[in-house]
C-alpha positions in Angstrom: 44.7 126.1 -184.3 41.2 125.1 -183.3 40.4 124.3 -179.7 39.6 120.7 -180.5 43.3 120.0 -180.9 44.5 121.7 -177.7 44.1 118.7 -175.3 45.5 116.1 -177.6 48.4 118.3 -178.5 49.1 119.1 -174.9 49.1 115.4 -174.0 51.5 114.6 -176.9 53.8 117.5 -176.0 53.9 116.6 -172.3 54.6 113.0 -173.2 57.3 114.1 -175.6 58.9 116.2 -172.8 58.8 113.1 -170.5 60.4 111.0 -173.2 63.1 113.6 -173.8 63.7 113.8 -170.0 64.1 110.0 -169.8 66.4 109.8 -172.9 68.4 112.8 -171.8 69.1 111.2 -168.4 70.1 108.0 -170.1 72.2 109.8 -172.7 74.2 111.7 -170.1 74.6 108.6 -168.0 76.5 106.4 -170.4 74.3 106.3 -173.5 70.7 105.4 -174.4 70.0 101.8 -173.4 68.7 99.0 -175.5 66.9 95.9 -174.2 67.1 92.4 -175.6 63.7 90.9 -176.5 62.7 88.5 -173.7 65.9 89.5 -171.9 67.9 87.0 -174.0 71.2 88.1 -175.5 70.7 86.0 -178.6 67.6 88.0 -179.6 67.6 91.5 -181.1 67.8 94.6 -179.1 65.2 97.3 -179.0 66.4 100.9 -178.4 64.8 103.2 -175.9 64.8 105.9 -178.6 61.4 104.4 -179.7 60.0 106.3 -176.7 60.1 109.4 -178.7 57.3 107.9 -180.9 55.4 105.8 -178.4 54.9 108.2 -175.6 53.6 111.1 -177.7 51.2 108.8 -179.5 49.9 107.6 -176.1 49.8 111.2 -174.9 47.8 112.2 -177.9 45.3 109.4 -177.4 45.0 110.4 -173.7 44.3 114.0 -174.8 41.6 112.8 -177.3 40.0 110.8 -174.5 40.0 113.9 -172.2 38.5 116.0 -175.0 35.8 113.6 -175.9 34.7 112.7 -172.3 34.5 116.1 -170.5 32.0 114.8 -167.9 34.2 111.9 -166.8 37.6 113.7 -166.4 38.0 112.8 -162.8 37.7 109.0 -163.5 40.2 109.4 -166.4 42.7 111.1 -164.1 42.2 108.4 -161.5 42.9 105.8 -164.1 46.0 107.5 -165.3 47.4 107.9 -161.7 46.5 104.4 -160.7 48.1 102.8 -163.7 51.1 105.1 -163.4 51.5 103.8 -159.8 51.0 100.2 -160.9 53.6 100.4 -163.6 56.1 102.2 -161.3 55.6 99.5 -158.6 56.2 96.8 -161.1 59.3 98.5 -162.5 60.7 99.3 -159.0 60.2 95.7 -157.7 62.0 94.4 -160.8 64.9 96.9 -160.4 65.2 96.0 -156.7 65.3 92.3 -157.5 62.2 91.5 -155.6 61.1 88.6 -157.9 58.2 87.4 -155.8 56.7 90.9 -155.6 57.4 91.4 -159.3 55.6 88.2 -160.2 52.7 89.0 -158.0 52.3 92.5 -159.6 52.8 91.2 -163.1 50.3 88.3 -162.8 48.0 90.6 -161.0 47.4 92.2 -164.3 45.4 89.2 -165.4 42.5 89.6 -163.0 42.8 93.4 -163.3 42.3 93.0 -167.0 39.0 91.2 -166.3 37.8 93.6 -163.6 38.9 97.0 -164.9 38.9 98.6 -168.4 42.7 98.7 -168.7 42.3 99.1 -172.5 41.6 102.8 -172.1 44.2 105.4 -173.2 44.8 106.7 -169.7 45.7 103.3 -168.4 48.0 102.5 -171.2 49.8 105.9 -170.9 50.1 105.6 -167.1 51.4 102.0 -167.2 54.0 102.7 -169.9 55.1 106.0 -168.3 55.4 104.3 -164.9 57.8 101.7 -166.4 59.7 103.9 -168.8 62.7 104.9 -166.6 63.5 101.2 -166.0 62.5 99.5 -169.2 62.2 102.2 -171.8 58.8 102.7 -173.5 58.7 99.9 -176.1 58.6 96.9 -173.8 56.0 98.2 -171.4 54.0 99.3 -174.5 54.0 95.7 -175.8 52.8 94.4 -172.5 50.2 97.1 -172.2 48.8 96.3 -175.7 48.6 92.6 -174.8 46.8 93.1 -171.5 44.6 95.9 -173.0 43.6 93.6 -175.8 42.8 90.9 -173.3 40.8 93.3 -171.2 38.8 94.7 -174.2 38.1 91.2 -175.6 36.9 89.9 -172.2 34.8 93.0 -171.4 33.2 93.5 -174.8 32.8 89.8 -175.3 31.0 89.5 -172.0 28.8 92.4 -172.8 27.9 90.9 -176.2 27.1 87.6 -174.6 25.0 89.2 -171.9 23.1 91.2 -174.4 22.2 88.1 -176.4 21.2 86.1 -173.4 19.1 88.9 -171.8 15.7 89.3 -173.3 14.8 92.6 -174.8 13.0 94.5 -172.1 11.2 96.9 -174.5 9.5 94.2 -176.6 6.5 92.3 -175.5 6.7 88.6 -175.3 3.9 86.0 -175.6 4.3 85.2 -171.9 3.6 88.8 -170.9 0.0 88.5 -171.8 -0.2 91.4 -174.3 -2.4 90.9 -177.3 -2.7 93.0 -180.4 
């Protein structure tokens, strides 16, 4: 195996081990849970078994990001740990029934999506992993994709608009007084 696959494979295997640990604890504690869509009994259930697919894919993408950005590994790890803590805080407040705190943390994702690049692989993996033991992997992944899409659209849209509105600094303009 070439060294270019070591970090992605390690990320995928660690995430798979985490998923197996989660599913093993559920399996031996009465069975693997399923969650109703939108928490409504009349809607279909989604099994936590999907974590065996979702978490390794997120782990692989995290490993690819680590491999491709060797000079910025510290910021990548900070993003992973911060999003892990954010997801764990959201899941814990929900589990404890602290609805006001849960709402504040959940709706805090909106301004966070504008300020921070939460579309990055480390943020998605951390957020989903932080919420996995309470909600499984699929529901947090759905929310992570929604907020990551919002974050990417806002950040890249803003950069594109700023680039169009800002004059090109390298080109001379008639107002600069340069003549040919």
